[in-house]
KETOR-719419 format. One record per residue (C-alpha): residue number from 0; residue in one letter; x, y, z. Coordinates in steps of 0.5 Angstrom, whole numbers, plus 500, padded with zeros to 3 digits. Example, Ala and Ser with C-alpha at 12.3 -4.5 7.8 and 13.67 -1.06 7.14 Angstrom:
2
num;residuo;xx;yy;zz
0;A;525;491;516 .
1;S;527;498;514 .
END
This chain:
757
num;residuo;xx;yy;zz
0;M;546;447;380 .
1;D;541;452;380 .
2;K;539;456;387 .
3;L;533;459;389 .
4;G;531;465;394 .
5;F;526;466;398 .
6;T;520;470;396 .
7;V;515;474;401 .
8;D;507;474;400 .
9;S;504;480;401 .
10;Q;499;477;406 .
11;L;505;476;411 .
12;L;503;484;412 .
13;G;496;481;414 .
14;E;498;475;417 .
15;L;503;479;422 .
16;G;498;485;423 .
17;E;492;481;425 .
18;R;496;475;429 .
19;L;500;480;433 .
20;V;496;485;434 .
21;T;488;483;435 .
22;K;486;489;440 .
23;N;485;497;436 .
24;Y;487;499;443 .
25;V;493;494;443 .
26;A;495;497;436 .
27;L;496;504;437 .
28;S;499;504;444 .
29;E;504;500;440 .
30;L;505;506;436 .
31;I;505;511;442 .
32;K;511;506;445 .
33;N;515;508;439 .
34;G;515;515;441 .
35;Y;517;514;447 .
36;D;522;510;444 .
37;A;525;515;440 .
38;D;526;520;446 .
39;A;519;524;445 .
40;T;518;529;451 .
41;K;510;529;448 .
42;I;506;525;443 .
43;T;499;528;441 .
44;I;494;523;439 .
45;R;488;526;434 .
46;F;482;522;433 .
47;M;477;524;428 .
48;N;471;521;427 .
49;A;473;515;429 .
50;R;467;513;434 .
51;K;463;513;427 .
52;G;468;509;423 .
53;G;468;514;418 .
54;T;460;514;416 .
55;N;456;520;414 .
56;G;461;521;409 .
57;K;466;523;414 .
58;K;474;520;413 .
59;S;476;517;419 .
60;E;483;518;422 .
61;I;488;518;427 .
62;Q;494;522;428 .
63;L;500;521;432 .
64;V;505;526;432 .
65;D;511;526;437 .
66;D;518;531;438 .
67;G;522;525;438 .
68;H;529;524;435 .
69;G;525;522;428 .
70;M;528;518;422 .
71;T;533;520;417 .
72;F;531;517;410 .
73;Q;536;512;410 .
74;Q;533;510;417 .
75;V;526;510;414 .
76;K;530;505;408 .
77;D;534;501;413 .
78;Y;529;499;419 .
79;W;522;502;417 .
80;M;521;498;411 .
81;R;525;492;413 .
82;I;520;487;416 .
83;A;523;483;423 .
84;T;530;488;424 .
85;P;534;487;430 .
86;Y;535;494;431 .
87;K;531;495;438 .
88;I;535;488;440 .
89;R;542;491;438 .
90;E;540;498;441 .
91;P;535;497;447 .
92;I;537;503;450 .
93;S;534;510;447 .
94;P;540;515;445 .
95;I;538;522;449 .
96;F;535;519;455 .
97;G;537;512;456 .
98;R;530;510;456 .
99;K;529;502;456 .
100;K;525;501;449 .
101;T;518;499;450 .
102;G;516;498;443 .
103;N;515;490;441 .
104;K;520;488;435 .
105;G;517;492;429 .
106;I;509;490;431 .
107;G;508;498;430 .
108;R;508;497;423 .
109;F;503;491;423 .
110;A;499;496;428 .
111;C;499;501;422 .
112;R;496;495;417 .
113;R;491;493;423 .
114;L;488;500;424 .
115;A;487;503;418 .
116;K;487;502;410 .
117;R;492;508;408 .
118;L;498;511;412 .
119;I;502;517;411 .
120;L;508;517;415 .
121;E;512;525;415 .
122;T;519;524;420 .
123;T;524;530;420 .
124;A;531;528;423 .
125;K;537;531;424 .
126;I;542;529;420 .
127;P;549;526;424 .
128;D;555;530;423 .
129;S;551;536;420 .
130;K;547;541;422 .
131;E;542;540;416 .
132;F;536;536;417 .
133;D;532;530;413 .
134;W;525;531;412 .
135;T;522;524;409 .
136;R;515;523;407 .
137;G;511;516;405 .
138;E;505;513;403 .
139;F;502;506;404 .
140;D;496;504;402 .
141;W;495;497;404 .
142;D;490;494;399 .
143;R;495;494;394 .
144;F;498;489;398 .
145;E;493;484;396 .
146;P;495;476;397 .
147;G;498;473;392 .
148;T;503;479;390 .
149;I;510;479;392 .
150;L;511;484;398 .
151;T;518;486;396 .
152;E;516;488;389 .
153;I;510;493;391 .
154;P;513;500;391 .
155;C;511;505;396 .
156;D;511;512;394 .
157;F;517;517;398 .
158;Q;519;524;398 .
159;T;525;526;401 .
160;K;529;533;402 .
161;R;534;537;406 .
162;L;532;542;410 .
163;K;537;547;413 .
164;E;532;548;420 .
165;G;527;543;422 .
166;Q;525;540;428 .
167;S;525;533;429 .
168;G;519;528;431 .
169;L;515;524;427 .
170;I;507;524;424 .
171;L;503;518;423 .
172;K;496;519;420 .
173;L;492;513;420 .
174;I;487;514;415 .
175;D;480;510;413 .
176;L;480;506;419 .
177;I;479;499;418 .
178;E;474;499;425 .
179;P;470;504;429 .
180;W;473;505;436 .
181;S;468;505;442 .
182;E;469;508;449 .
183;A;471;502;453 .
184;E;477;501;447 .
185;F;479;508;448 .
186;N;480;508;456 .
187;L;483;501;455 .
188;L;488;505;450 .
189;R;489;510;457 .
190;R;491;505;461 .
191;Q;495;501;457 .
192;V;500;507;456 .
193;L;499;511;463 .
194;L;505;509;466 .
195;L;509;512;461 .
196;S;506;518;462 .
197;V;506;518;469 .
198;V;514;518;469 .
199;K;517;526;471 .
200;G;524;527;471 .
201;I;528;522;472 .
202;R;536;522;471 .
203;R;540;516;468 .
204;K;548;515;468 .
205;G;551;518;462 .
206;F;544;521;459 .
207;R;541;527;459 .
208;E;536;528;464 .
209;D;529;525;462 .
210;P;523;531;463 .
211;G;518;525;462 .
212;F;513;524;456 .
213;D;506;527;456 .
214;I;501;524;452 .
215;I;496;528;450 .
216;F;489;526;447 .
217;E;485;530;443 .
218;A;479;526;442 .
219;P;472;530;443 .
220;E;469;525;441 .
221;F;470;520;447 .
222;P;469;522;455 .
223;K;476;523;458 .
224;G;479;524;450 .
225;T;482;531;451 .
226;G;487;533;455 .
227;I;494;530;458 .
228;L;494;524;460 .
229;V;498;525;467 .
230;D;493;530;469 .
231;Q;487;525;468 .
232;F;491;521;472 .
233;M;492;525;478 .
234;D;484;527;477 .
235;A;482;519;477 .
236;G;484;518;484 .
237;W;480;520;491 .
238;G;482;527;491 .
239;K;487;532;489 .
240;L;490;538;493 .
241;D;493;545;490 .
242;G;496;549;494 .
243;S;500;557;493 .
244;V;504;561;497 .
245;T;503;568;496 .
246;E;508;574;496 .
247;E;506;575;504 .
248;G;506;568;506 .
249;T;499;566;506 .
250;V;498;559;504 .
251;T;492;558;500 .
252;L;489;550;499 .
253;K;484;548;495 .
254;M;482;541;494 .
255;I;477;536;489 .
256;A;475;530;492 .
257;K;470;524;492 .
258;K;464;525;496 .
259;I;467;532;499 .
260;G;466;537;493 .
261;S;471;542;492 .
262;P;473;546;499 .
263;S;478;551;500 .
264;Y;482;554;506 .
265;K;488;558;508 .
266;L;493;556;513 .
267;P;493;560;519 .
268;E;500;560;520 .
269;K;504;564;515 .
270;F;510;562;511 .
271;D;515;568;509 .
272;T;520;564;506 .
273;Q;516;560;501 .
274;K;513;566;497 .
275;G;511;564;490 .
276;I;511;556;491 .
277;R;506;552;488 .
278;F;505;545;489 .
279;E;500;539;486 .
280;I;499;533;490 .
281;A;494;527;489 .
282;W;492;521;493 .
283;I;491;515;490 .
284;P;489;510;495 .
285;G;490;502;494 .
286;K;482;501;494 .
287;K;479;502;487 .
288;D;472;504;490 .
289;Y;475;510;493 .
290;F;477;513;486 .
291;R;473;518;482 .
292;D;474;516;475 .
293;T;475;508;475 .
294;S;476;508;468 .
295;T;483;512;468 .
296;I;486;507;473 .
297;T;485;499;474 .
298;K;491;494;472 .
299;G;498;497;474 .
300;L;496;501;480 .
301;A;501;497;484 .
302;D;507;498;479 .
303;I;505;506;478 .
304;T;504;507;486 .
305;R;511;503;487 .
306;E;515;506;482 .
307;Q;512;513;481 .
308;G;509;515;487 .
309;G;512;521;492 .
310;V;512;528;492 .
311;R;518;531;487 .
312;V;521;538;487 .
313;Y;522;542;481 .
314;L;526;549;481 .
315;D;525;553;475 .
316;G;522;547;471 .
317;F;528;543;473 .
318;R;528;537;478 .
319;I;531;538;485 .
320;Y;534;530;486 .
321;P;533;525;490 .
322;Y;527;528;493 .
323;G;521;524;491 .
324;D;525;518;488 .
325;P;522;511;491 .
326;G;525;510;498 .
327;D;526;517;499 .
328;D;522;520;505 .
329;W;524;528;505 .
330;L;517;529;508 .
331;N;518;524;513 .
332;I;511;521;512 .
333;D;513;514;512 .
334;K;517;515;519 .
335;D;511;518;522 .
336;I;506;513;520 .
337;A;511;507;522 .
338;R;510;510;529 .
339;R;503;511;529 .
340;W;503;518;529 .
341;G;495;520;530 .
342;P;494;527;533 .
343;V;493;533;528 .
344;D;497;540;528 .
345;N;494;544;534 .
346;I;492;549;529 .
347;L;488;545;524 .
348;S;484;542;531 .
349;P;478;546;529 .
350;I;477;543;523 .
351;A;477;536;525 .
352;L;472;538;530 .
353;S;468;541;525 .
354;L;468;535;521 .
355;G;466;530;526 .
356;I;473;528;526 .
357;D;477;525;533 .
358;P;483;530;532 .
359;S;487;525;536 .
360;R;487;519;531 .
361;A;486;523;525 .
362;M;492;522;522 .
363;L;492;515;522 .
364;N;489;515;516 .
365;H;495;519;512 .
366;P;497;516;506 .
367;Q;504;513;505 .
368;N;509;516;500 .
369;R;507;511;494 .
370;H;500;513;495 .
371;L;501;520;493 .
372;V;504;523;486 .
373;G;505;530;487 .
374;R;510;536;485 .
375;V;512;542;488 .
376;Y;515;548;484 .
377;I;519;553;486 .
378;S;522;559;482 .
379;S;528;563;484 .
380;Y;529;570;485 .
381;P;534;575;488 .
382;K;536;572;495 .
383;M;532;566;494 .
384;P;533;562;501 .
385;F;533;555;498 .
386;I;540;553;496 .
387;V;542;548;492 .
388;K;548;543;494 .
389;A;554;543;490 .
390;D;553;536;487 .
391;R;546;538;485 .
392;E;543;532;491 .
393;G;538;537;494 .
394;F;538;543;498 .
395;I;542;545;504 .
396;K;537;544;510 .
397;N;536;551;513 .
398;E;530;555;515 .
399;A;526;555;508 .
400;Y;527;547;507 .
401;D;524;546;514 .
402;E;519;551;512 .
403;L;517;547;506 .
404;V;517;541;510 .
405;K;513;544;516 .
406;C;508;547;510 .
407;I;506;541;505 .
408;R;505;537;511 .
409;L;501;542;514 .
410;A;497;542;507 .
411;L;497;535;507 .
412;Q;494;534;514 .
413;W;488;538;512 .
414;F;487;534;506 .
415;V;487;528;511 .
416;L;482;531;515 .
417;H;477;531;509 .
418;Y;479;524;508 .
419;N;477;522;515 .
420;K;470;525;513 .
421;F;470;521;507 .
422;L;471;515;510 .
423;I;465;517;515 .
424;L;460;519;509 .
425;H;463;513;505 .
426;G;462;508;511 .
427;K;454;511;512 .
428;E;453;509;505 .
429;V;456;502;505 .
430;L;452;501;512 .
431;R;445;503;509 .
432;E;446;498;503 .
433;A;448;492;508 .
434;E;442;494;513 .
435;R;437;494;507 .
436;E;439;487;505 .
437;L;440;485;512 .
438;R;433;487;514 .
439;M;429;484;507 .
440;K;433;477;509 .
441;I;431;478;516 .
442;G;424;478;513 .
443;E;425;472;509 .
444;L;427;468;515 .
445;R;421;470;519 .
446;E;417;468;513 .
447;D;419;461;512 .
448;R;424;458;518 .
449;T;426;452;513 .
450;R;431;456;509 .
451;T;434;458;515 .
452;A;440;453;512 .
453;E;440;456;506 .
454;I;440;463;507 .
455;A;445;462;513 .
456;T;452;462;510 .
457;P;452;468;506 .
458;L;448;472;511 .
459;V;452;471;516 .
460;E;459;474;513 .
461;K;455;480;511 .
462;A;452;481;518 .
463;V;459;481;521 .
464;N;461;486;516 .
465;L;456;490;519 .
466;L;457;490;526 .
467;T;465;491;525 .
468;S;463;497;521 .
469;E;459;499;526 .
470;A;464;498;532 .
471;K;469;502;528 .
472;R;463;507;528 .
473;A;462;507;535 .
474;H;469;511;536 .
475;E;467;517;532 .
476;V;462;522;536 .
477;L;455;522;533 .
478;P;449;526;535 .
479;K;445;522;540 .
480;A;440;520;533 .
481;E;445;517;530 .
482;K;447;513;536 .
483;K;440;510;536 .
484;K;440;508;528 .
485;S;447;505;530 .
486;E;444;501;535 .
487;E;438;499;531 .
488;R;443;496;526 .
489;I;447;492;531 .
490;E;441;489;533 .
491;A;439;487;526 .
492;A;445;484;525 .
493;A;445;480;532 .
494;E;438;478;530 .
495;V;440;475;523 .
496;I;446;472;527 .
497;Q;442;469;532 .
498;R;437;466;527 .
499;T;442;463;522 .
500;F;448;460;526 .
501;G;447;456;533 .
502;Q;453;455;538 .
503;A;455;449;535 .
504;E;457;452;528 .
505;I;461;457;531 .
506;Y;465;452;535 .
507;L;466;448;529 .
508;N;469;454;526 .
509;T;474;455;531 .
510;L;475;448;532 .
511;R;477;448;524 .
512;A;482;454;525 .
513;A;485;451;532 .
514;A;486;445;529 .
515;S;490;447;523 .
516;T;494;452;528 .
517;G;496;447;533 .
518;A;499;442;527 .
519;L;503;448;524 .
520;M;506;449;531 .
521;F;507;442;533 .
522;V;512;442;527 .
523;F;515;448;529 .
524;A;516;447;535 .
525;H;519;439;533 .
526;E;524;443;528 .
527;T;526;448;533 .
528;R;528;442;539 .
529;V;532;439;533 .
530;L;536;446;533 .
531;I;536;446;540 .
532;S;540;439;541 .
533;R;545;442;535 .
534;L;546;447;540 .
535;D;548;442;545 .
536;T;552;438;541 .
537;H;556;444;539 .
538;A;558;447;546 .
539;N;560;439;548 .
540;T;565;439;541 .
541;L;568;446;544 .
542;N;569;443;550 .
543;R;573;437;547 .
544;I;577;443;543 .
545;I;578;447;548 .
546;T;583;441;552 .
547;K;587;441;547 .
548;L;588;449;546 .
549;P;593;453;550 .
550;K;591;455;557 .
551;S;591;463;555 .
552;E;586;461;550 .
553;R;581;457;553 .
554;S;578;462;558 .
555;E;574;465;551 .
556;F;572;459;548 .
557;K;569;457;555 .
558;Q;565;463;555 .
559;F;563;461;547 .
560;A;561;455;549 .
561;Q;556;457;556 .
562;S;553;462;551 .
563;L;551;456;546 .
564;R;548;453;553 .
565;D;545;459;555 .
566;T;542;460;548 .
567;R;539;452;549 .
568;D;536;454;555 .
569;R;533;460;553 .
570;F;530;457;546 .
571;D;528;450;551 .
572;Q;524;455;555 .
573;Q;520;458;549 .
574;V;519;451;546 .
575;R;516;449;552 .
576;L;511;454;553 .
577;F;510;453;545 .
578;G;509;446;546 .
579;I;504;447;552 .
580;L;500;451;547 .
581;T;500;447;541 .
582;K;497;441;546 .
583;K;492;446;549 .
584;T;490;449;542 .
585;A;489;442;539 .
586;D;484;441;546 .
587;Q;477;445;544 .
588;Q;473;441;550 .
589;K;471;447;555 .
590;R;473;444;562 .
591;E;475;447;569 .
592;I;482;449;569 .
593;P;487;448;575 .
594;L;489;456;575 .
595;K;495;455;579 .
596;E;498;450;574 .
597;A;496;454;568 .
598;C;500;460;571 .
599;T;506;456;573 .
600;E;507;453;566 .
601;I;506;460;563 .
602;L;512;462;568 .
603;Q;516;457;565 .
604;G;516;460;559 .
605;F;519;467;561 .
606;E;524;464;566 .
607;Y;529;467;561 .
608;L;527;474;561 .
609;L;525;474;569 .
610;S;532;472;570 .
611;H;536;476;565 .
612;Y;532;482;568 .
613;S;533;480;575 .
614;L;526;480;576 .
615;N;522;477;582 .
616;I;515;473;582 .
617;A;514;475;589 .
618;K;509;470;590 .
619;V;504;466;586 .
620;D;498;467;591 .
621;I;493;462;588 .
622;P;490;456;592 .
623;D;492;449;589 .
624;S;484;448;589 .
625;L;482;454;585 .
626;R;479;452;578 .
627;T;476;457;573 .
628;G;469;455;570 .
629;P;468;452;564 .
630;M;473;455;559 .
631;L;478;453;553 .
632;D;485;452;555 .
633;T;487;457;550 .
634;E;483;462;553 .
635;V;486;461;560 .
636;F;492;461;557 .
637;S;492;468;553 .
638;I;489;471;559 .
639;V;495;469;563 .
640;I;500;470;558 .
641;N;498;477;556 .
642;L;498;480;563 .
643;V;504;477;565 .
644;S;508;479;559 .
645;N;505;486;560 .
646;A;507;486;567 .
647;I;514;484;565 .
648;K;515;490;560 .
649;A;512;495;565 .
650;T;517;492;571 .
651;I;523;493;566 .
652;A;522;500;563 .
653;G;520;502;571 .
654;H;526;499;573 .
655;G;522;495;578 .
656;K;523;488;581 .
657;N;517;485;583 .
658;I;511;481;580 .
659;L;505;478;584 .
660;L;500;473;581 .
661;Q;494;473;586 .
662;G;487;468;584 .
663;Y;481;467;589 .
664;K;474;465;588 .
665;E;468;471;591 .
666;H;461;470;590 .
667;G;462;464;585 .
668;K;466;468;581 .
669;T;474;467;579 .
670;I;478;473;580 .
671;I;485;473;577 .
672;R;490;479;579 .
673;V;497;481;576 .
674;F;501;486;581 .
675;D;507;489;578 .
676;D;512;495;581 .
677;G;514;498;574 .
678;I;512;504;570 .
679;G;505;505;573 .
680;I;499;508;569 .
681;S;496;514;570 .
682;K;488;513;571 .
683;S;486;517;565 .
684;F;489;512;561 .
685;R;486;506;564 .
686;E;480;505;559 .
687;Q;484;507;553 .
688;V;489;501;554 .
689;F;484;496;553 .
690;Q;481;499;546 .
691;P;484;495;540 .
692;L;491;498;537 .
693;S;492;503;543 .
694;A;499;501;545 .
695;D;502;506;550 .
696;P;498;512;549 .
697;E;503;515;555 .
698;G;509;514;551 .
699;R;513;512;556 .
700;L;513;504;556 .
701;Y;517;503;550 .
702;K;521;509;551 .
703;G;523;506;557 .
704;L;523;499;555 .
705;Q;528;501;548 .
706;Q;533;504;553 .
707;R;534;498;557 .
708;I;532;492;553 .
709;P;535;489;546 .
710;Q;529;488;540 .
711;E;530;481;540 .
712;D;527;481;547 .
713;L;522;486;546 .
714;A;520;482;541 .
715;A;519;475;545 .
716;L;514;480;550 .
717;G;510;483;544 .
718;L;512;489;540 .
719;G;506;493;542 .
720;S;500;491;537 .
721;G;495;495;542 .
722;L;491;488;542 .
723;G;494;484;549 .
724;L;489;488;554 .
725;S;483;488;548 .
726;I;484;481;548 .
727;V;484;479;555 .
728;R;478;484;556 .
729;G;474;481;550 .
730;I;475;473;553 .
731;A;473;475;560 .
732;E;466;479;557 .
733;S;465;473;553 .
734;Y;463;469;559 .
735;G;460;475;562 .
736;G;465;478;566 .
737;T;470;484;565 .
738;A;478;486;566 .
739;H;480;492;569 .
740;F;485;496;572 .
741;I;484;496;580 .
742;D;487;502;585 .
743;V;494;499;589 .
744;K;497;501;595 .
745;P;505;501;595 .
746;P;510;498;593 .
747;W;505;496;588 .
748;K;504;501;582 .
749;T;499;497;577 .
750;C;494;491;578 .
751;V;489;488;572 .
752;E;483;484;575 .
753;V;479;479;571 .
754;V;473;477;573 .
755;I;470;471;570 .
756;P;463;468;572 .
END
């Protein structure tokens, strides 16, 4: 019996190259990834006459030069010259730095065939168990691998020799490019390999510390074609901050940012323990239209900021851990953001005012750790104040460490002040464009009213966006002339809304949203009632079990059963209020609402908290006959719920006991008042708390609550979004009314009055 073996046609190389690698930038990125997989710390990519593809009699070429571990001649023979080797599957982790290999199962070789007609490979590698190096050079003329020839029978020219000394690495020369490279392809290549380049200083157990992988371009044919890719990345975001500390402790700052230019500054405070320190921090915001260079960053931004965001620290070139690792907050940035820290440091207040920024709220726009990519460089010297811990995990916290944190944070505050200025400038630009378009559309509506319905829908959204943006800007300090322009823009947007949408359209959208919300609330309330009934069942089961237990053990079980019933009662009260809201949300008919009846229903939902904290609704001083003017049920309920929950919080925090609900008619208007004897509020803050997102500006309310009330009870009352009183006033003003604090006499500390015509 004869035996046959498979042979491989040379066309396989073309098939694999063209089918697996369809784009130039994908092909070259695979070769760059091979350098990363080879534990290289840098790779240089040189483009020569690549943009024109070898015209004008000049040869086109791309070179890749890395300092990885290279290949011995035997490895070239066993791995490079063998198609479909399982090498990367068998050894998925690089040997020196422990990198997870990114190359795609040998595609790099086919990529060479896809990119150029000729390839020259030069590689140097240390010979195992020897001090010598192996140097290998191979040439591949891909035209020789014609379809119809046997792949394994076409020899390739190789040279090899041993060296007493050498530097490991690999050089690939891709000569006579098959296709010219465009600027778009070059930028796609940069984005493809950006994540590899951003990695800086990573330690993996069992391996040498990975210093990172610098990707260096030498491609003067292309914009952004020269330089280190990670530097291009840091220059691509909204702005970059550079700082240095002189021998005298003076901190000099400079920055470059979109729409801001290149301001510089010296911090007024000196930092004697920080001499010689320098730092660079880039701000990579989540909005791509804020970038200075969108060609560098597009896809993968979320992965980069999540994995590589943070400010890292280096001592004499070596990274100090864990500073800058994901989740590490050594600068207390995320902690301050979580507590909505707003004011700028006093020494920077003059800078804020000169930029037209409110110093008390400027830091609300501070970036999170993950949106900062930065490095702090420290050089050691005799009697240096920074002391590394014995386990190498960070510095011992001393005066120098504290001053380092303060220095960086002050520098970032200066950075953030200019970001606030950028937001104002950017907002003005957006608004000017929106205003131009709105005025053009208004002209169309005036000329042809029959097209109102056609133009209305897309126009309303733009008009509302303009109104919202102007409302935000109203909080800024504006010159009189600018305020006048702002008013004109609001009037223009309002005119669009009035001409395009009637009140019926607005209520239709409200009904749709309310109907969906009502259905969801109904399902939730129904499921919760089922759970409540189970709590009662469990309590009854425990009671039956108790009778079979020794008397000495019954007390604890009785307490547990009673706890289940208390929980049931508490759930039941909340679901009852939830059920009321479900019905009210579904009903979008305006009517005259009995105020006392509504207040009584709402108070039942707060019964547990009132009882648990021994609070007393001193009186519901509302006549049975008192009715509001025509309103939605949900509007009345929103007003009362927000006022009562605020009163309960204030009373608990201030160790008070009493709350009073009062209602009456006066001059045809419905007056609702809620009194409490709690913590009170200073007159100077009475208006501020009606502003959206202004929760506890005095810093007393939630501090007092946290000392007396567990988190789950606080959640039931609202966690301080700063929206409650804003909602109350918004509803009242929509009917031509108002909401405000009024002066009260003891024993009351606070009273909010709502007036609805």
